[in-house]
C-alpha positions as CSV (number, residue, x, y, z in Angstrom):
1,M,29.8,-18.2,-1.3
2,F,30.3,-16.5,2.0
3,D,33.4,-17.3,4.0
4,L,31.5,-15.9,7.0
5,L,29.4,-19.1,7.0
6,D,32.6,-21.2,7.5
7,M,33.1,-20.1,11.1
8,D,35.3,-22.3,13.4
9,F,33.5,-21.8,16.7
10,E,36.0,-24.1,18.5
11,T,38.8,-21.8,17.7
12,A,37.4,-19.0,19.9
13,A,37.0,-21.5,22.7
14,E,40.6,-22.7,22.4
15,T,42.0,-19.1,22.7
16,G,40.5,-18.9,26.1
17,H,38.0,-16.2,25.3
18,S,34.5,-16.5,26.9
19,G,31.3,-14.6,26.4
20,P,29.5,-13.7,23.2
21,Y,31.1,-15.0,20.0
22,I,32.0,-12.3,17.5
23,P,33.4,-13.3,14.0
24,A,37.1,-12.5,13.6
25,A,38.0,-9.7,11.1
26,S,39.2,-12.3,8.5
27,E,35.8,-13.9,8.6
28,C,33.4,-11.0,8.3
29,M,35.3,-8.4,6.3
30,R,34.7,-10.5,3.1
31,C,30.9,-10.4,3.5
32,G,29.8,-6.8,3.5
33,M,26.1,-7.7,3.4
34,C,25.4,-5.2,6.2
35,V,27.2,-2.2,4.5
36,S,24.5,-1.2,2.0
37,V,21.8,-1.0,4.7
38,C,23.8,0.9,7.3
39,P,22.7,4.6,7.5
40,T,26.0,5.9,8.7
41,F,27.8,4.3,5.8
42,K,25.3,6.0,3.5
43,L,26.3,9.3,5.1
44,F,30.1,8.9,5.4
45,Q,31.0,6.2,2.8
46,I,33.9,4.9,4.9
47,D,34.5,1.5,6.3
48,Q,34.8,2.8,9.9
49,E,31.1,3.7,9.7
50,T,29.9,0.1,9.0
51,P,28.6,-2.6,11.3
52,R,31.4,-5.0,10.4
53,R,34.1,-2.5,11.6
54,R,32.1,-1.7,14.7
55,L,32.0,-5.4,15.5
56,R,35.8,-5.3,15.6
57,T,35.6,-2.5,18.2
58,I,32.9,-4.4,20.1
59,S,35.2,-7.5,20.0
60,K,38.0,-5.6,21.6
61,L,35.7,-4.6,24.5
62,L,33.8,-7.8,25.1
63,V,36.1,-10.6,23.9
64,E,39.6,-9.3,24.2
65,D,38.9,-7.0,27.1
66,S,41.2,-4.4,25.7
67,P,40.8,-0.6,25.5
68,I,39.7,1.2,22.3
69,S,40.9,4.4,20.8
70,D,39.0,7.7,20.9
71,E,38.4,7.4,17.1
72,E,37.0,3.9,17.5
73,R,34.7,5.2,20.3
74,I,33.4,8.0,18.0
75,H,32.6,5.6,15.2
76,L,31.0,3.2,17.6
77,H,28.8,5.9,19.1
78,N,27.8,7.1,15.6
79,C,25.7,4.0,15.3
80,L,22.0,4.7,15.3
81,Q,21.2,1.1,16.6
82,C,18.7,0.7,13.8
83,R,19.7,-3.0,13.6
84,A,19.2,-3.1,9.9
85,C,22.5,-5.1,9.8
86,E,20.9,-8.0,11.7
87,P,18.5,-9.3,9.0
88,A,21.2,-8.7,6.4
89,C,23.8,-10.7,8.2
90,P,24.1,-14.3,7.0
91,S,25.6,-15.5,10.3
92,H,22.8,-13.8,12.3
93,V,25.1,-11.8,14.6
94,A,23.1,-10.3,17.5
95,Y,24.5,-6.9,16.8
96,G,21.9,-5.0,19.0
97,E,22.6,-7.1,22.1
98,L,26.3,-6.9,21.6
99,F,26.2,-3.1,21.2
100,D,24.3,-2.7,24.4
101,Q,26.8,-4.8,26.2
102,A,29.6,-2.7,24.8
103,Q,27.9,0.5,26.0
104,V,27.8,-0.9,29.5
105,K,31.5,-1.8,29.3
106,L,32.5,1.7,28.1
107,Q,30.8,3.4,31.1
108,T,30.6,6.7,29.3
109,T,30.6,9.7,31.5
110,R,27.4,11.7,31.1
111,N,27.1,15.5,31.4
112,W,24.5,17.1,33.6
113,L,21.9,17.4,30.8
114,A,22.1,13.7,30.0
115,K,21.8,12.8,33.6
116,L,18.8,15.1,33.9
117,A,17.2,13.5,30.9
118,F,17.6,9.9,32.3
119,W,16.2,11.1,35.6
120,M,13.1,12.7,33.9
121,I,12.5,9.5,32.0
122,E,12.4,7.6,35.2
123,Q,10.2,10.1,37.1
124,K,6.7,10.0,35.7
125,R,5.2,12.3,38.3
126,W,7.8,15.0,37.7
127,R,7.3,14.8,34.0
128,A,3.6,15.4,34.5
129,R,4.3,18.4,36.7
130,L,6.6,19.8,34.0
131,M,3.9,19.7,31.3
132,P,1.9,22.8,32.4
133,L,5.1,24.8,32.5
134,L,6.0,23.6,29.0
135,T,2.5,24.6,27.8
136,L,3.0,28.1,29.2
137,Y,6.3,28.4,27.5
138,L,4.8,27.5,24.1
139,K,1.7,29.6,24.5
140,T,2.9,32.8,26.2
141,G,5.4,33.9,23.5
142,L,8.4,33.2,25.6
143,Q,9.8,30.8,23.0
144,K,10.8,33.4,20.5
145,P,12.9,35.7,22.8
146,I,14.5,32.7,24.5
147,R,15.5,31.2,21.2
148,Q,16.9,34.6,20.1
149,S,18.9,35.0,23.3
150,G,21.2,32.1,22.5
151,L,20.6,30.7,26.0
152,L,19.4,27.4,24.6
153,K,22.6,26.8,22.7
154,I,24.7,27.7,25.7
155,L,22.8,25.2,27.8
156,G,22.9,22.5,25.1
157,L,19.1,22.5,24.8
158,A,18.6,24.0,21.3
159,D,18.1,20.7,19.5
160,A,15.7,19.3,22.1
161,E,13.7,22.6,22.2
162,A,13.3,22.6,18.5
163,L,11.3,19.3,18.8
164,L,8.8,20.6,21.3
165,A,5.1,20.2,20.7
166,Q,2.0,21.0,22.6
167,P,1.5,18.3,25.3
168,A,-1.8,16.8,26.5
169,L,-2.3,17.8,30.2
170,K,-5.1,15.6,31.3
171,P,-4.2,12.0,32.2
172,L,-5.8,9.1,30.4
173,N,-8.5,7.2,32.3
174,S,-7.5,3.9,33.9
175,L,-10.4,2.1,32.2
176,Y,-12.2,2.6,28.9
177,P,-15.1,0.0,28.7
178,T,-16.5,-1.1,25.4
179,R,-20.0,-0.4,24.4
180,A,-20.0,-3.2,21.8
181,V,-20.5,-6.9,22.6
182,R,-17.6,-7.6,24.9
183,R,-14.9,-9.9,23.6
184,G,-12.2,-9.4,26.2
185,T,-9.9,-7.0,28.0
186,V,-6.5,-5.6,27.1
187,A,-4.0,-3.4,28.8
188,L,-2.4,-0.5,26.9
189,F,1.2,0.4,27.2
190,T,1.7,4.1,26.9
191,G,5.5,4.4,27.6
192,C,7.1,7.6,29.0
193,I,6.3,10.7,26.9
194,A,3.7,9.3,24.4
195,E,0.9,9.9,26.8
196,Q,1.5,13.6,26.6
197,F,2.9,13.9,23.1
198,D,1.2,11.1,21.1
199,R,-2.3,11.4,22.6
200,D,-4.1,11.2,19.2
201,T,-2.6,7.7,18.6
202,L,-3.5,6.4,22.0
203,I,-7.0,7.7,21.8
204,A,-7.4,6.2,18.3
205,S,-6.1,2.9,19.7
206,I,-8.6,2.9,22.5
207,K,-11.4,3.8,20.2
208,L,-10.7,1.0,17.8
209,L,-10.2,-1.6,20.6
210,N,-13.5,-0.5,22.1
211,I,-15.3,-0.7,18.8
212,I,-14.2,-4.3,18.1
213,G,-15.3,-5.3,21.6
214,F,-12.4,-4.9,24.1
215,D,-12.3,-3.1,27.4
216,V,-9.0,-1.1,27.6
217,L,-7.1,-0.8,30.9
218,V,-4.4,2.0,31.1
219,P,-2.4,1.3,34.3
220,P,-1.3,4.6,35.7
221,Q,1.7,3.0,37.5
222,Q,3.4,1.9,34.3
223,G,6.6,3.7,33.1
224,C,9.2,3.9,30.4
225,C,10.1,0.6,28.6
226,G,13.8,1.2,29.4
227,A,15.1,1.4,25.8
228,I,16.8,4.8,26.1
229,H,18.6,3.7,29.2
230,Q,19.7,0.3,27.9
231,H,20.9,1.6,24.5
232,N,23.0,4.2,26.3
233,G,24.8,1.9,28.7
234,Q,22.5,2.7,31.7
235,S,20.7,0.1,33.7
236,A,17.1,-0.4,32.7
237,A,16.5,-3.1,35.4
238,E,14.2,-1.0,37.6
239,L,12.1,0.3,34.7
240,I,11.7,-3.3,33.4
241,A,10.9,-4.6,36.9
242,N,8.3,-1.8,37.4
243,N,6.4,-2.7,34.2
244,L,6.4,-6.4,35.1
245,R,5.0,-5.6,38.5
246,V,2.3,-3.5,36.9
247,F,1.2,-5.6,34.0
248,N,1.7,-9.2,35.0
249,P,-1.0,-9.3,37.8
250,L,-3.7,-7.9,35.4
251,D,-6.4,-10.3,34.1
252,V,-6.1,-9.3,30.5
253,D,-6.0,-11.0,27.1
254,A,-3.1,-9.0,25.8
255,V,-0.7,-6.1,26.7
256,I,-0.7,-3.8,23.7
257,H,1.9,-1.3,22.5
258,T,1.3,1.4,19.9
259,A,4.9,2.6,19.3
260,T,7.2,0.0,17.7
261,G,10.2,1.5,19.4
262,C,8.8,0.6,22.7
263,G,7.5,-2.7,21.4
264,A,11.0,-3.7,20.3
265,M,12.4,-3.2,23.8
266,L,9.4,-4.8,25.5
267,S,9.6,-7.8,23.2
268,E,13.2,-8.4,24.3
269,Y,12.7,-8.3,28.1
270,Q,14.8,-11.3,29.1
271,A,12.8,-14.5,29.3
272,D,13.4,-15.4,33.0
273,D,10.6,-17.0,34.9
274,T,11.9,-15.6,38.2
275,T,11.2,-12.1,37.1
276,G,8.0,-12.7,35.2
277,S,9.3,-11.4,31.9
278,Q,8.3,-14.6,30.1
279,Q,4.7,-14.2,31.2
280,F,4.8,-10.5,30.1
281,C,6.3,-11.3,26.6
282,Q,3.7,-14.1,26.0
283,R,0.9,-11.5,26.2
284,L,2.7,-8.7,24.5
285,T,1.2,-7.7,21.1
286,D,1.6,-4.8,18.6
287,I,-1.6,-2.8,18.1
288,N,-1.5,-3.3,14.3
289,S,-1.2,-7.1,14.6
290,F,-3.9,-7.3,17.3
291,L,-6.4,-5.3,15.3
292,L,-5.8,-7.2,12.2
293,Q,-6.2,-10.5,14.0
294,H,-9.5,-9.5,15.8
295,W,-11.0,-7.2,13.1
296,P,-14.7,-8.2,12.8
297,D,-16.0,-8.9,9.3
298,S,-19.0,-6.6,10.0
299,L,-16.9,-3.5,10.6
300,K,-16.6,-1.8,7.2
301,L,-14.7,1.5,6.8
302,E,-15.7,4.4,4.6
303,S,-13.9,4.8,1.3
304,A,-11.1,7.4,0.8
305,R,-9.6,8.4,-2.5
306,L,-6.2,9.0,-1.0
307,K,-2.6,7.9,-1.6
308,V,-0.8,6.8,1.5
309,A,2.9,6.1,1.8
310,V,3.9,3.7,4.6
311,H,7.1,4.5,6.6
312,E,8.4,1.2,8.1
313,P,10.3,2.1,11.3
314,C,13.6,0.2,11.9
315,S,12.1,-1.2,15.2
316,Q,9.3,-2.7,13.1
317,R,11.3,-3.9,10.1
318,N,14.3,-5.3,12.0
319,V,13.0,-6.4,15.4
320,L,9.2,-6.9,15.4
321,K,9.1,-7.8,11.7
322,N,5.4,-7.2,11.4
323,Q,5.3,-4.2,9.0
324,Q,2.9,-6.1,6.7
325,A,0.2,-5.8,9.3
326,V,0.1,-2.0,8.6
327,Y,-0.5,-2.5,4.9
328,A,-3.2,-5.1,5.6
329,L,-5.0,-2.8,8.0
330,L,-4.9,0.1,5.6
331,E,-6.3,-2.1,2.8
332,K,-9.6,-2.1,4.8
333,I,-10.2,1.4,3.6
334,P,-11.8,1.2,0.2
335,D,-10.4,3.1,-2.8
336,M,-7.2,4.1,-1.0
337,T,-3.8,3.6,-2.6
338,V,-1.2,2.3,-0.2
339,V,2.5,2.3,-1.2
340,P,5.8,1.8,0.8
341,L,7.8,4.9,1.3
342,A,11.0,4.8,-0.8
343,N,14.2,3.6,1.0
344,N,12.4,2.2,4.0
345,A,15.4,0.2,4.9
346,I,17.4,3.3,5.8
347,C,16.8,4.8,9.2
348,C,15.1,8.2,9.4
349,G,17.7,9.5,11.9
350,A,15.5,9.5,15.1
351,G,17.2,6.5,16.7
352,G,15.6,7.0,20.1
353,S,17.9,9.7,21.7
354,Y,20.2,9.8,18.6
355,M,18.4,12.8,17.3
356,L,19.6,14.7,20.3
357,T,23.1,13.2,20.8
358,H,24.0,13.3,17.1
359,P,21.8,16.1,15.6
360,E,23.9,16.7,12.5
361,N,23.9,13.1,11.4
362,A,20.2,12.8,12.3
363,E,19.4,15.9,10.2
364,Q,21.1,14.5,7.1
365,L,19.0,11.3,7.4
366,R,15.8,13.2,8.0
367,A,16.5,15.3,4.9
368,L,16.7,12.0,2.9
369,K,13.4,10.9,4.4
370,H,11.8,14.3,3.6
371,A,13.0,13.9,0.0
372,A,11.4,10.5,-0.2
373,I,8.1,11.9,1.2
374,H,8.2,14.7,-1.5
375,Q,8.8,12.1,-4.2
376,A,6.0,9.9,-3.0
377,Q,3.4,12.7,-3.7
378,A,1.2,11.1,-1.1
379,D,-1.7,12.7,0.7
380,W,-0.5,11.1,4.0
381,V,2.6,9.3,5.3
382,V,1.9,6.8,8.1
383,S,4.4,5.5,10.7
384,S,3.8,3.1,13.6
385,N,6.6,4.6,15.7
386,F,6.0,7.7,17.7
387,G,9.7,8.6,17.9
388,C,10.2,8.5,14.1
389,A,7.0,10.4,13.4
390,F,7.8,13.0,16.1
391,F,11.3,13.6,14.6
392,F,10.8,13.6,10.8
393,S,7.3,15.3,10.9
394,T,9.3,18.6,11.4
395,G,8.9,20.3,8.1
396,T,5.9,18.4,6.9
397,E,2.4,18.0,8.3
398,K,1.7,14.8,6.5
399,I,2.6,12.3,9.2
400,L,0.1,10.2,11.0
401,H,-0.1,6.9,12.9
402,P,-2.0,4.4,10.7
403,L,-4.6,4.0,13.5
404,V,-5.5,7.7,13.4
405,L,-6.2,7.4,9.7
406,L,-8.4,4.3,10.3
407,T,-10.5,6.1,12.9
408,R,-11.2,8.9,10.4
409,Q,-12.8,6.4,8.1
410,L,-15.0,4.7,10.7
411,P,-18.7,4.7,9.7
412,A,-21.0,7.0,11.7
413,S,-22.7,3.9,13.3
414,A,-19.4,2.9,14.9
415,R,-18.4,6.2,16.4
416,F,-19.6,6.1,20.0
């Protein structure tokens, strides 16, 4: 049925090419299984904005070692890296990995703003020092006149500033001991900006883990997972090495992440015993899956006559592939109706840093997601990825992490 399945792997070797195998154009252009799930094809409706055409560009860079045109570069960079094409591909092309390699090969020149952003992601202490200044900016009325002045547009900061929210200023404790019968200890991965901007989710995670009997460690030395760097052609090696140094020595039953975007990156740390990444990945667990696995039969949640629509982040659907854990957890709330959000296979537009690098494309995809939310007529929409919820919550106040909703339905006896 698919000519793509009849690949001659020896042909590539005979031509003298080495490195990752990428199907030739004559092999994959007949398939098109990836086209219908590609968000940029949905926006532009042209073949240049499809994974199969981008693979031709990637092939030029990695296999043929030849230059690409400015137009090819533009279409390549329009990719959100949602990786919806991977599960759709009958030949299982590792598109995400190949894309990252191509980004490194391109060595894109970054402007001062991008360089500053990468530096801030790396510098946890400087980010913490910036938070009080950000709070002053949001609370003192400076925001309105600065927006009106046009300065933000001149500096290229308008799109980033529009996403600002009130940060949490107090750091999390390094240990949250359980008051229940102790079943073990876990370490919580907080990432780079989630500790300040997704505090409700982190507190909900700690509360639920404590309630089911786990002490929670929050190592202060941890840092960014490295996804933003890696997906933009920058080295994430030191960020990865830092997290391995921090988490591997800990005597814990699991390392838990609450944002699927971070979890996707963490789960793909290269399995190399010399770096300790294999040990790290063996203990890595998504919070939804962990809670579902260890949920005690005695813990009964209060009922809620609500309709909840589940947004399935690309990182969860296409990489972690554990979105069903969210539905199973929410079913623990009696009388609640749980439905998938329409068109979950199409990216919301956040795409890590994509919302800032390609704001017009991202806004069109966000509008589609807002339309789906409106059509759902749900009381709440839940999403397990901070980046997605942070981005498409603009314009609606209905977005929650599923764990926040779970904690709201805890019985009074469990709220300590």
